[in-house]
C-alpha positions in Angstrom: 6.2 -18.9 -31.5 4.9 -15.4 -30.7 6.4 -15.4 -27.2 9.8 -16.6 -28.5 9.8 -13.8 -31.0 8.9 -11.3 -28.3 11.9 -12.4 -26.2 14.2 -12.3 -29.1 13.0 -8.7 -29.9 13.3 -7.6 -26.3 16.8 -9.0 -25.8 18.2 -6.2 -28.0 17.1 -3.7 -25.3 16.8 -5.7 -22.1 19.6 -6.6 -19.7 20.4 -10.3 -19.3 20.0 -12.5 -16.2 22.6 -12.4 -13.5 22.4 -14.1 -10.1 24.9 -11.6 -8.8 22.9 -8.6 -9.7 19.7 -10.1 -8.2 21.5 -10.9 -5.0 23.0 -7.4 -4.8 19.5 -5.9 -5.3 18.2 -7.8 -2.3 21.3 -6.8 -0.2 20.9 -3.1 -1.2 17.4 -3.0 0.3 18.5 -5.0 3.3 21.2 -2.4 3.9 18.6 0.4 3.7 16.5 -1.4 6.3 19.5 -2.0 8.6 20.6 1.6 8.3 17.1 2.8 9.3 17.1 0.5 12.3 20.6 1.3 13.6 21.3 4.9 12.8 19.7 7.4 15.3 17.2 9.9 13.9 17.5 13.6 14.3 13.8 14.1 13.7 10.7 12.6 15.4 9.4 10.1 12.8 7.3 6.9 13.0 9.4 4.5 10.9 7.0 1.6 11.2 5.3 2.0 7.8 8.7 2.6 6.1 10.2 -0.5 7.6 7.2 -2.6 6.6 7.6 -1.2 3.1 11.3 -2.3 3.1 10.5 -5.7 4.4 7.8 -6.2 1.7 10.3 -5.0 -0.9 12.9 -7.5 0.3 10.6 -10.4 0.3 9.3 -9.4 -3.2 12.8 -9.3 -4.6 13.7 -12.6 -2.9 10.5 -14.3 -4.2 11.0 -13.0 -7.8 14.6 -14.2 -7.7 13.7 -17.7 -6.5 10.8 -18.1 -8.9 12.8 -16.9 -11.8 15.8 -19.1 -10.9 13.9 -22.4 -10.3 10.5 -22.2 -12.1 9.7 -19.4 -14.6 11.9 -18.2 -17.5 9.6 -15.3 -18.0 10.0 -14.1 -14.4 13.7 -14.7 -14.8 13.8 -12.6 -17.9 12.1 -9.6 -16.1 14.0 -9.9 -12.8 17.3 -10.0 -14.6 16.5 -6.8 -16.5 15.3 -4.8 -13.4 18.0 -6.1 -10.9 20.4 -3.3 -11.4 17.6 -0.7 -11.2 16.5 -2.2 -7.9 20.1 -1.9 -6.6 19.9 1.9 -7.4 16.6 2.1 -5.6 18.0 0.5 -2.5 21.0 2.9 -2.5 18.7 5.9 -3.1 16.4 4.9 -0.2 19.5 4.6 2.1 21.0 7.9 1.0 17.9 10.0 1.2 17.1 8.6 4.7 20.6 9.6 5.9 20.4 13.1 4.4 17.0 13.9 5.7 15.7 12.0 8.8 19.0 10.8 10.2 21.5 13.7 9.8 19.2 16.5 8.8 21.5 17.6 6.0 18.5 18.4 3.9 16.3 20.1 6.4 12.5 20.4 6.9 10.0 21.6 5.7 11.1 21.3 2.0 13.0 18.0 2.3 11.4 15.0 4.0 12.4 11.4 4.2 10.4 8.6 2.6 9.6 7.4 6.1 7.9 10.7 6.8 6.0 10.5 3.5 4.7 7.0 4.3 3.8 8.2 7.9 1.8 11.1 6.4 0.1 8.8 3.9 -1.0 6.5 6.6 -2.4 9.4 8.7 -4.3 10.7 5.7 -5.2 7.3 4.3 -9.0 7.9 4.0 -8.7 11.3 2.5 -6.0 10.1 0.0 -8.2 7.2 -0.9 -11.1 9.4 -1.6 -9.0 11.9 -3.5 -7.4 9.1 -5.6 -10.7 7.6 -6.5 -12.1 11.0 -7.4 -9.1 11.9 -9.6 -9.1 8.4 -11.3 -12.8 8.7 -12.2 -12.4 12.2 -13.5 -9.3 11.2 -15.5 -10.9 8.1 -16.9 -14.0 9.8 -18.1 -12.1 12.7 -19.6 -9.4 10.6 -21.2 -11.8 8.2 -22.9 -13.9 11.1 -24.3 -10.8 13.0 -25.5 -9.3 9.9 -27.1 -12.5 9.0 -28.9 -12.9 12.6 -30.2 -9.3 12.5 -31.3 -9.6 9.2 -33.1 -12.9 10.2 -34.9 -11.6 13.6 -36.0 -8.3 12.0 -37.0 -10.0 9.5 -39.3 -12.3 12.1 -40.8 -9.4 14.6 -41.4 -7.1 11.9 -42.7 -9.6 10.2 -44.9 -11.8 12.9 -46.4 -10.1 15.8 -48.2 -13.1 18.2 -48.0 -13.4 17.7 -44.3 -9.7 18.2 -43.9 -9.8 21.4 -46.0 -12.6 23.1 -44.0 -11.8 21.8 -40.5 -8.0 21.3 -40.1 -7.0 25.0 -40.1 -9.4 25.8 -37.3 -8.7 22.7 -35.3 -5.0 23.3 -35.6 -5.3 26.7 -34.1 -7.5 25.4 -31.3 -5.3 22.4 -30.7 -2.0 24.2 -30.2 -3.5 26.5 -27.5 -2.5 25.0 -24.1 -5.6 23.6 -22.3 -4.7 25.7 -19.2 -5.3 28.9 -21.2 -9.0 28.0 -21.4 -9.4 27.9 -17.6 -10.9 31.5 -17.2 -13.5 30.7 -19.9 -14.5 27.4 -18.4 -15.2 29.0 -15.0 -17.9 31.1 -16.8 -19.3 28.6 -19.4 -19.8 25.5 -17.3 -22.3 25.2 -14.5 -20.0 23.3 -12.1 -16.3 22.5 -11.6 -16.5 18.9 -12.6 -17.7 19.6 -16.2 -15.0 22.3 -16.4 -12.4 19.8 -15.3 -13.6 17.3 -17.9 -13.5 19.9 -20.6 -9.9 20.9 -19.8 -8.6 17.4 -19.7 -10.4 16.5 -22.9 -8.7 19.5 -24.6 -5.3 18.2 -23.5 -6.0 14.8 -24.9 -7.8 15.1 -28.2 -5.3 17.0 -30.3 -2.2 14.7 -29.9 -4.5 11.7 -30.7 -6.1 13.4 -33.6 -2.8 14.6 -35.1 -1.2 11.2 -34.9 -4.3 9.5 -36.3 -4.2 11.8 -39.3 -0.7 10.7 -40.0 -1.6 7.1 -39.6 -4.5 7.3 -42.0 -2.6 9.2 -44.6 0.3 6.8 -44.4 -1.8 3.8 -45.5 -0.7 2.6 -48.9 -3.2 3.4 -51.7 -3.0 -0.2 -52.9 -5.0 -1.3 -49.9 -7.9 1.0 -50.9 -7.7 -0.1 -54.5 -8.0 -3.7 -53.5 -10.9 -2.8 -51.2 -12.7 -1.1 -54.1 -12.0 -4.0 -56.4 -13.6 -6.4 -53.8 -16.7 -4.1 -53.5 -16.1 -2.9 -50.0 -18.5 -0.2 -48.7 -17.0 3.0 -47.1 -18.0 1.7 -43.7 -16.2 -1.6 -44.3 -13.1 0.3 -45.6 -13.0 2.4 -42.4 -13.5 -0.8 -40.3 -11.1 -3.1 -42.1 -8.4 -0.8 -43.5 -8.4 2.7 -42.0 -8.7 1.9 -38.3 -6.2 -1.1 -38.3 -3.8 0.9 -40.5 -3.9 3.9 -38.2 -3.7 2.0 -34.9 0.1 2.2 -34.4 -0.2 6.0 -34.7 -3.3 6.1 -32.5 -1.4 4.5 -29.7 1.5 6.9 -30.1 -1.0 9.8 -29.7 -2.5 8.1 -26.7 0.9 7.7 -25.0 1.7 11.3 -25.9 -1.5 12.6 -24.4 -1.2 10.5 -21.3 1.3 12.7 -19.6 -0.5 15.9 -20.7 -3.7 14.6 -19.3 -2.2 13.9 -15.8 -0.7 17.4 -15.8 -4.0 18.9 -16.7 -5.7 16.8 -14.1 -3.7 18.3 -11.3 -4.2 21.9 -12.7 -7.9 21.5 -13.3 -8.6 20.2 -9.8 -7.0 23.3 -8.3 -9.7 25.6 -9.7 -12.8 24.5 -7.8 -12.6 20.8 -6.8 -13.3 19.9 -3.2 -11.6 16.5 -3.4 -8.9 15.0 -5.7 -5.2 14.7 -5.8 -4.8 18.1 -7.5 -6.9 19.6 -4.7 -4.9 17.7 -2.1 -1.6 19.0 -3.5 -2.9 22.6 -3.6 -4.2 22.2 0.0 -0.8 20.8 1.2 1.1 23.6 -0.5 -1.2 26.2 1.2 -0.5 24.7 4.6 3.2 24.1 4.0 2.9 20.4 4.7 5.4 19.0 2.2 4.9 15.4 3.4 1.4 15.6 2.1 2.5 17.1 -1.2 5.1 14.4 -1.8 2.6 11.7 -0.7 0.2 12.8 -3.4 3.0 12.9 -6.0 4.0 9.3 -5.1 0.4 8.2 -5.6 0.2 10.0 -8.9 3.5 8.4 -10.1 2.2 5.0 -9.2 -1.1 5.6 -11.0 0.6 6.9 -14.1 3.0 3.9 -14.1 0.1 1.4 -13.7 -2.0 3.1 -16.4 1.0 3.3 -18.7 1.7 -0.4 -18.3 -2.0 -1.3 -18.9 -2.2 0.7 -22.1 1.1 -0.8 -23.2 -0.3 -4.3 -22.6 -3.4 -3.4 -24.6 -1.1 -2.2 -27.4 0.9 -5.4 -27.4 -2.4 -7.4 -27.8 -3.9 -5.2 -30.4 -0.7 -4.8 -32.4 0.6 -8.3 -32.0 0.8 -8.7 -35.7 3.8 -6.3 -35.7 5.8 -8.8 -33.5 4.8 -11.7 -35.7 5.8 -9.7 -38.8 9.2 -8.9 -37.3 
């Protein structure tokens, strides 16, 4: 029942299934591979990793198409929606390869082909892996701390008038100041760069979460609290059973809002004193003028952001599944 309602809801916004679009998406990536194989390069590039990537992409699209067509309606639903987007990706890969590596219309060092980016990523694989793990650990610790602080402050500010009266004016002033503006102070206050980086990322996260949580708590209908008092709920039980569930939709909006801010601050903070990390790697690549390295780090950050965004979205779907049932 729940899955069927979800499909009905998504059909308003998702493109329908089409065998033609799926086949064209496969052909678009095949054309990109054939173009890379047949057109002579004007630059010295190892196209091996790029061609492996294209082959994996082709087999993935073919696999998804066949599974969706013969076996799984859910896979069919998703492959139908993304088919046209995959066509555009295939065309984009072909065009950028021709303009950069093949014809040199967009010249080095500022413009590089995706093949050159993958070649550089393979060359720096260990360093990129170490930097990715370092950045991911730093981001996870900081984001969790910032989100928890934001939720707790949001509940206190939204629920208790006296706390709101004395705290909100000060917190509002602190919250609207960009986290990057605190960088000179963090260099003096904190004993090492890691704690300074955590502090800056926490600052970029807590205010959006707290602000949205306040709105969620204050938006709960008074009748819920009246019913809770009638049933003899303690304040702790009211927070647990009414305030937190009622504010959850707004809490997730705050989390999604702060997600992009936290990644921006991650890159900036790792430039101030870190010896490893994607932000440090980008700064190092910029100082040496190696734009293949810079774009490689950006690709990794884009993938990380997309994966984390999808995971949080799945968590939201599970936690707020009652909204889909109600619709």
